N, C-alpha and C positions, 0 to 999 in steps of 0.2 A: 504494500500500500504506500503510495507516494505521500509526500507532505501535503500537497495540494488536496488530495483526496481526504486526508485526515482532517485538514482544516475545514473542508466543506462538510464533512460528517459532524464535526463539533459545532459548526454553525447551525446545522439542521437540528441538532439536539438541544441547543441553547435557545432557539427561537421559541417565542410563546405560541402556543396553539391558538388558532383562530376560534374565538368564542362566538356562539350564536346568540343573538338577543333573545331574551326570554319574555314571554307574555306575563309571567308572574311579576317580574320587575316593573313592568308598565302598570299592572294592576295595583301593586303596592304603592307606586308613586301617585297614582290617581286617588287612592284611598287616603294617603297622607295629605294631599291637596284638599280633598273634601273635608277631612277632619280639621285642618287649619282654617278653612273658610267658616266652618261652624263655630269654632272657638273664637275667631275674630268677631263674628256676628254677635256671639254671646257677650263678648267684652264690650262691644259698642252698646248693646241693649242694656246690659247690667253695669254700665260703666260708672264713672265718678258720681253721677247724680242719683244713683240708686240708693234708696233708703227703705228700711223695713218698718 
């Protein structure tokens, strides 16, 4: 095995595998956005002027 072949093999082994985007990540991000919108609306509604 030549040095060039060894270097090429090492580069292939060290390169990161291509990851496929997951629908679960998108769903989690959408859920987090919805939760933050609800919390922000609650803060505005029950904000500084709220009294019991």
